[in-house]
N, C-alpha and C positions, 0 to 999 in steps of 0.2 A: 526397490533398494533392499539389500539384505537386512533382515531383522525388523522390518516394518510391514504392517498390513493396513489396508484401507477398506472402508465400507461406505456405501451411499445408497439412499433410497428415499421414499416418500413416507412421511408420518402424518400428513394432513394439515400442516401449517399453510402451505400454498394450496390453491384449488386444483381440481382435476388431476389428482395423483402426480403432480409435478414433483420431482426430487427436491427435498428441502432439508435433508440431514446428511452430514458427512462425518466420518470418524477416521482419524489417523492414530494408530496405536502400535506399540511394540508387539512383535509376534508372540512373545511369551507372556505378555501382560505385566512384565516387571517394569518398575519405574527406572528411568534413566535421567542423566543430567538434562535440565531444561532451563530455558530463559525466555523472557518475554519483555516487550516494550508496549506500553499502553497509551491510549489517548490522554492528553492533559486537559481535556474538557472537564470542568468541575461537575458537570451533570453526567457523571460516568454511569454507564448502563450496568444492570445487575450482573451480567457475565464478567465484566471487568472487575467488579468488586469481588466476586467469588474466585476468579482466577488469581487475583492478587493474594487473597487469603490462602489459597491452596499452595501457591508457590512458597509463601512464607512458612506455612506449617510443615511442608514436605522438605524444606531445606533446599529448594531449587531442583526438584526431581518430579517427573511426571511419566505416566505410562500411556496416556492418551490425550488427544484433543478432540472434543466434540464440537461441531459447528452446525448451527441451524440457520436457515434463511427464510425470510418472509415476515419475521417479527423481530424487532430489535431488542425487545424486552428491556427498554429504557424508559425511565420515568414511570415505573410500574410498582414502586414501593416495595414493601417486605414480601408481598406476594410474588413479585418478580424475582427477588433473591431466592425465595424458596423454590421457584420453578427452575432456576439455573442450577441450584444445588441438586434438585431432583434429577435433572439430566445427567449430572456427574455420577450420582448414585446408581442410576440404571446402567450406565456404561461401565462403571467400575465393577458392578456385580457380574456383568456379562463377560468381562475380560479377566476377572480374578484379581483386581487391584483394589486399593483403598480409595474411597471417594475423593480424598484430598490429593490423590495422585492423578486426577483427571482435571484438565483445564477446559474451559468452555468459552466459545465465541458465538455471538449471535448478530444477525443483521436483518434489517427490514424497517418496518414502520415504527416510529417512536411514539410512545404514549398509549400504545394499544396493549391491553392485558395479554399475557402469554397464555395460550390455550392449554391448560394443564392436562386436558384429556388426551393429548397426543403422546404423553409419556409412556403409555402402555404399548405403543407401537415401536418404541426405540430399540428394544432388545432384539426384535426380529431383524431389524436392519443391521445391527452390530454383529449379529450371529453370522452374517454373510461376508464378513471381512476377509480380504484376500490380498495376496501379494502379486496377483496377475498384472500384466502390463497395462491393461485398460482400467485398473482399479482407481489409480490416482486421477486420470482424466475424468472419470465419472464423478469422483468426489469434487473436483474443481467445478464441474458443471452444476452440481447440486447446491453449491453455496452462492450461486449468482443471484442477483436481484435485477437491477436494471442493466447489468452487463449484457453484451451481445455475444460474447464468446468467453470460453474458459481461459484461464491464465496459468501457465505452467513454465517452469524453468529448471535447469540443472547446470551444475558446474563441477569440474574436478577439483579436488584438494589433495594433491599427491596421490596416495593409494586409496584415498577416500572420495566420497561424492557428497554434494549438497543438492537436495531437490526441494522444490517448493511449489505451492499453489496459492493463488490469491484471488480476491474479488474486489471490485471497486470501479465505479464509473462516474459517480457524482458525489457531492459533498466531500470533496477531496482537498484537504489542506493540512499542512503540518500543524501541530505536532500530534498525531500524524495525519494521514490522509484518510462516504462510509467505506473504510477498507479493512480487510482482514487478510492475513497471510500466515500460512503454516509451513514451516520448513523442517526438514529432517536431514540428518547426516549420519553416516556410519563411522565418522571420525570419533576418536577418543578425546574427551574434553571434560574438565571439571566444571561444575555449575558457575562458579565465580568468573572463570575465564570465558565461558560461553556467554555469560551476560555482558561482559565487556566487549567481546567481539561482535555480538549482535548490535549493541549500542553504536559501535563504530560503523557497522554496515548500514544501519538505518539512517544515520545522519546525512550522508551525501546522496541518498536514494529516496526512500519514502519521505524523509523530512525535507527533501528538496523538490517535492512534487506538489503542485497546486493546480486545481482545475477551476474551482469557483470560490476559493477563499473561505470555505465553510469546514470547520473541524467537527467530525462526528463524535457522538457519545460512546461509540463502540470500538473504535480503532484498536487493533491488536496485531502484533507480530509475535509469533511463537516459534521456537526451535527446540527440537529434541535431538539428542546425540547419544546413540546406543553403543558406540565403540566397536561395532561388529567387524570393522576392517582391521582392527588392531593397531591402527595408525593414528597419530595425532594430526594428520594432514600435512606433515613435514613443513609446518610453518605457513601453509597455504590456506588454512581453514578460514581465516578472516577475509582473505581475498575472494574465496569462493562464496562465502556468505554475501559479501558485497556485490559480487557478480549476479547472483540469483536475485537479490533484492532490487538491483538496478534493472534487470530484465523485467521483473514483475511490475516495477513502477512505470517503466516505459510502456508496457502493455496496458496498464490502467489508463495512462494519459491518452494513448492512442484510441482507447475504447470509451473515452469520456462522452457523456450524454450529449448528443447533437454535434459532436466535434467533427470537423473535416480536416483539421491540421494538428499534427503533433508539433509543439513549439518548445524550443530550448532558448532561453535568454541567458546569455553569458556576459558578465560584467568584469572587466579587467581595469587595471590602473586606478583602483579605488584606494582610499586612505588606509583601509584595513580589509581583511577577509569578511568580517562581520558586516561592514558597510557595503561591500560588494554584493553579499547575499541579500541584504535588505533592499538594495536598489534593484537587483534582478527580480526579486519577489514583487516589488511595486509595479514594475513593467509587466510582469507575467500575469498579475491579477487585475490589470487595468481593463475595464469593460470596453473602453474606447479602442485600446490597442487590439483586444480580442476581436472586436467587430471589424477593424481594418484588415486583420489577417483573414477573417472569414470572407471578406470581399476582395482579397488578394491585392490590397491597396498599400503600397509602401509609404504610408503616411508617417514618416520619421518624426515629424513635429510632435505627435502624440507621445512617442517614446521619450523624446527629450523633455517634454513637459512632466512626465511621470518621474523621470530621474530628478528633476528639479524640486519635486514635492515629496521626495522619499525621506527627507530628514537626514541626509548624509552630506558630507563635504563634497561640493561640486563647483567647478568653474566652467561655465558654458563654453568659454573661448578655448578650452582644452579638450572638449568632449567630441568624440567621433561615434557614429552609428553606422552599422552595416547590416545588410540582409544577405545571407548566404555568402559572406566574405566580400561582397561588393560594397564599398563605402559610399553612402548616400549623403552623409553629413560629416563635415570635418570642421573643427574649431567652432562648433555651434551653429554653422550655417550650411545650407545645401550646397552640394558640389556636383559638377558634371560627372556622369557615370554611365555605365552600360545598362540602359533601361531594359533591354531585352533579357539580359542575364538575370536581373532582379525579377522581372515578370515570370521567367521560367522557374526561378527558385520558389516564388510565392505560389505558383500553380501546383507545386509538388505537395506530397503528403507531409514531409518534414520541413519545418521552417526554422532557420537559425538566425537569431537577432544578436548582434554583437555590439556592445557598448564599451568603449575605452574612455575612461574618465581622465586619464593623463595626470593623475595626482600621486600615485604610489604603486605598491606591488600587490595590493589586495585584489583577489579574484573570487568569483563565485558564480554558480549557475543554478537555474531553476527550470524544471520541466513543467510544461503546461499544455494548454490546448486553446484553439480559437473558440469563439462563442457563436454557435449555430442556432438556427430556428428550433432544432430538435431539443435543445436544452430547455427552452421555455415550454415547449409542448409537454415535456416530461415532468416539469416541476411546477406548472401553473396550477395544478391541483395536488392533493395528497399523493405522494408517490414514494 
């Protein structure tokens, strides 16, 4: 994208010279309007603390985002904060910006001291920043931890473009999902508007994503807007941000640790939108429902049971449940249906569960995944 450059490389956080550092920066090193949404976990990692401080002190402007993988730098005390600041200082010096104009994101193991010795290798990687076509994909690969593939997305916004990269495969649950996302746009936008648009984009996308119900210490979504296109997106910037966030969220759910299914739970007919979202999340995070989906078993009774324990208004005699549009439960009881159609749907990669509560106009949807053996294999030890 015009006006942005990217760098990626290995600085020694991960073993065997695996890439573990990525930088997205303005081509001229000047700060531009920036916005971010952070985890609401009260055990916020050092990079979250530092990035919040930098956005506040710069008035919502940034020249670069530096991302490291392999160490979350969370629960690491003052030494961790110093390390996060150190990363910003090195990057700032290399691109010609002030330290407070650099934001930092980190992902990996929690509670492990960050290896300060790697800071001396950062400048060499940043010096190789480029606007080449393969630069952003290489950066997306460098920020992966348990991900199996890089996650990238773009969307048009009038004469402008929004592009983004993300990582996340486990410990995914709002608010937000361990996930990081860095977006850029050549649209013209002031910091306050950019913050509002990003918040609106995150709500139905990253904040409607749950894989395991666990909210990370490091979750961050950042966007930089350099205005290089000379356009404000002709009113389409918000929609483009949402489109990119949605694509990245879907890619994360599809790449969830051990998952074999991407699952969307949609609730309609609820007493309110809030209750619909609450109910959808309860079903999406149910281990029993997840196991049924992994086994391709249309056990709608588990879905109904979760709806009944979601703490929302519910009348079983008004409730219907469907898989892939085929109703298997109506008015709270099982009904005759095309079992072949349901089996075919559950055998696919994408599973749609629909729940109509028959009470009102509230609706909501949550994106999730099934529970496979690989999730336990990945998380039964420190990972």
